[in-house]
KOLGUZA-672328 format. One record per residue (C-alpha): x negated, y, z; residue number from 0; residue in one letter. Coordinates in steps of 0.02 Angstrom, whole numbers. Each point is the difference from the previous one (the first is absolute). Layout:
N
c1 / c2 / c3 / n / res
X / Y / Z / NUM / a
...
***
This chain:
178
c1 / c2 / c3 / n / res
-1258 / 1830 / -971 / 0 / x
-66 / -146 / 77 / 1 / x
89 / -140 / 105 / 2 / x
106 / 80 / 137 / 3 / x
-79 / -34 / 168 / 4 / x
120 / -56 / 132 / 5 / x
-7 / -78 / 172 / 6 / x
20 / -182 / -78 / 7 / x
-144 / -49 / -111 / 8 / x
18 / -183 / -44 / 9 / x
-176 / -41 / -16 / 10 / x
-51 / 79 / 156 / 11 / x
140 / -83 / 98 / 12 / x
-55 / -167 / -63 / 13 / x
-177 / 23 / 52 / 14 / x
46 / 62 / 169 / 15 / x
121 / -148 / 28 / 16 / x
-144 / -126 / -41 / 17 / x
-113 / 83 / 113 / 18 / x
112 / 11 / 151 / 19 / x
59 / -184 / -25 / 20 / x
-172 / -64 / -11 / 21 / x
-9 / -194 / 13 / 22 / x
186 / -17 / 52 / 23 / x
83 / -172 / -54 / 24 / x
182 / -33 / 9 / 25 / x
47 / -130 / 141 / 26 / x
48 / -175 / -60 / 27 / x
151 / -15 / 114 / 28 / x
143 / -116 / -41 / 29 / x
118 / 87 / 118 / 30 / x
93 / 155 / -65 / 31 / x
71 / 133 / 105 / 32 / x
158 / 86 / -60 / 33 / x
-2 / 189 / -1 / 34 / x
118 / 73 / 139 / 35 / x
105 / 134 / -79 / 36 / x
104 / 32 / 148 / 37 / x
157 / -46 / -90 / 38 / x
130 / -73 / 117 / 39 / x
61 / -172 / -50 / 40 / x
-158 / -37 / -106 / 41 / x
-82 / -164 / 23 / 42 / x
-164 / -71 / -73 / 43 / x
-14 / -182 / -15 / 44 / x
-139 / -79 / 94 / 45 / x
-86 / -154 / -40 / 46 / x
27 / -155 / 88 / 47 / x
-150 / -77 / 45 / 48 / x
-173 / 45 / -90 / 49 / x
54 / -83 / -171 / 50 / x
-103 / 87 / -143 / 51 / x
65 / -122 / -129 / 52 / x
80 / 54 / -161 / 53 / x
161 / -97 / -56 / 54 / x
-26 / -104 / -154 / 55 / x
191 / 1 / -53 / 56 / x
58 / 169 / -78 / 57 / x
183 / 35 / 23 / 58 / x
35 / 63 / -172 / 59 / x
-141 / 38 / -128 / 60 / x
102 / 101 / -110 / 61 / x
10 / 154 / 118 / 62 / x
-114 / 140 / -49 / 63 / x
-81 / 127 / 137 / 64 / x
94 / 145 / -63 / 65 / x
165 / -82 / -41 / 66 / x
164 / 55 / 92 / 67 / x
90 / -125 / 88 / 68 / x
189 / 1 / 4 / 69 / x
136 / -134 / 50 / 70 / x
193 / 7 / 43 / 71 / x
99 / -138 / 69 / 72 / x
179 / 2 / -57 / 73 / x
88 / 154 / -1 / 74 / x
-59 / 156 / 77 / 75 / x
68 / 178 / -20 / 76 / x
-93 / 106 / -128 / 77 / x
-21 / 143 / 134 / 78 / x
-70 / -125 / 137 / 79 / x
-125 / -67 / -133 / 80 / x
-39 / 183 / -53 / 81 / x
-31 / 48 / 177 / 82 / x
-110 / -154 / 23 / 83 / x
-107 / 41 / -151 / 84 / x
-16 / 180 / 39 / 85 / x
-58 / -40 / 173 / 86 / x
144 / 92 / 80 / 87 / x
56 / -143 / 116 / 88 / x
-66 / -2 / 187 / 89 / x
-143 / -116 / 17 / 90 / x
20 / -92 / 166 / 91 / x
-166 / -85 / -4 / 92 / x
-156 / -35 / -94 / 93 / x
-124 / -135 / -28 / 94 / x
-175 / 21 / -78 / 95 / x
-71 / -161 / -74 / 96 / x
-162 / 72 / -54 / 97 / x
-156 / -112 / 24 / 98 / x
97 / -163 / 25 / 99 / x
-11 / -167 / -92 / 100 / x
161 / -66 / -80 / 101 / x
25 / -118 / 138 / 102 / x
-15 / 125 / 137 / 103 / x
108 / 126 / -88 / 104 / x
144 / -131 / -22 / 105 / x
3 / -46 / 180 / 106 / x
0 / 181 / 60 / 107 / x
125 / 45 / -136 / 108 / x
121 / -134 / 52 / 109 / x
-17 / 51 / 182 / 110 / x
25 / 188 / -52 / 111 / x
157 / -36 / -102 / 112 / x
81 / -111 / 125 / 113 / x
-28 / 131 / 131 / 114 / x
73 / 143 / -107 / 115 / x
152 / -105 / -36 / 116 / x
24 / -38 / 184 / 117 / x
-15 / 184 / 47 / 118 / x
125 / 36 / -134 / 119 / x
-122 / 122 / -95 / 120 / x
71 / 41 / -165 / 121 / x
-146 / 64 / -103 / 122 / x
-190 / -31 / 32 / 123 / x
-158 / 29 / -85 / 124 / x
-134 / -135 / -46 / 125 / x
-176 / 63 / -50 / 126 / x
-83 / -135 / -104 / 127 / x
-134 / 97 / -95 / 128 / x
-19 / 16 / -188 / 129 / x
-123 / -146 / -14 / 130 / x
-129 / 112 / -81 / 131 / x
-135 / -99 / 89 / 132 / x
66 / -175 / -41 / 133 / x
-100 / -7 / -167 / 134 / x
64 / -129 / -124 / 135 / x
115 / -86 / 128 / 136 / x
109 / 152 / -5 / 137 / x
102 / 78 / 138 / 138 / x
19 / -152 / 112 / 139 / x
92 / 87 / 149 / 140 / x
112 / 95 / -118 / 141 / x
55 / -162 / -87 / 142 / x
27 / -82 / 158 / 143 / x
117 / 133 / 71 / 144 / x
96 / 10 / -162 / 145 / x
31 / -202 / 3 / 146 / x
28 / -2 / 178 / 147 / x
137 / 138 / 6 / 148 / x
86 / -71 / -146 / 149 / x
19 / -165 / 91 / 150 / x
78 / 75 / 156 / 151 / x
186 / 3 / -3 / 152 / x
4 / 146 / 124 / 153 / x
-85 / 114 / -127 / 154 / x
127 / 107 / -98 / 155 / x
-123 / 93 / -94 / 156 / x
-186 / 57 / -15 / 157 / x
-90 / 117 / -111 / 158 / x
-168 / 87 / -8 / 159 / x
-26 / 145 / 120 / 160 / x
-19 / 188 / -44 / 161 / x
-174 / 56 / -38 / 162 / x
-10 / 84 / 172 / 163 / x
46 / -161 / 87 / 164 / x
-122 / -105 / -85 / 165 / x
64 / -17 / -192 / 166 / x
-14 / -159 / -77 / 167 / x
-110 / -60 / 160 / 168 / x
156 / -4 / 101 / 169 / x
184 / -50 / -3 / 170 / x
156 / 62 / 77 / 171 / x
109 / -141 / 62 / 172 / x
187 / 3 / 27 / 173 / x
63 / -132 / 115 / 174 / x
171 / -68 / 33 / 175 / x
79 / 74 / 156 / 176 / x
104 / -99 / 118 / 177 / x
***
């Protein structure tokens, strides 16, 4: 018996794609537009101005792209921490930092956390990405988010999200409620 003929033949698919694409080239646009998933409360960070520079100062060089983040300030009930880690807490808002430089992300992250604290949101999600395209610099936004959240006294805890919510490319953040 020979190779089973199915409706998907990889060599034919590649040839068909190249023929259909022709001389198509990717656009060189510095602006990235977030994918609108239609989820309520989700925000994508937008770039202030047209800055297309890369920050030269990495936050923490020791963080790896697939590394899980975790932090707890003071005492926290085990059940609360377990709920946070399992993604069982109600996410009140979300911020996506993909495509931003460190400077842009720090400003937007600061504004976002301040607003969430003012609105008394208990739990939020921050998508920072895994840093897979950061090369030898490592995951810059991931390290920045890690450092920033640890420095904020209003942050009770944070941990990497569940796989369905971004995995090691996002964190759940538990904020102090007033």
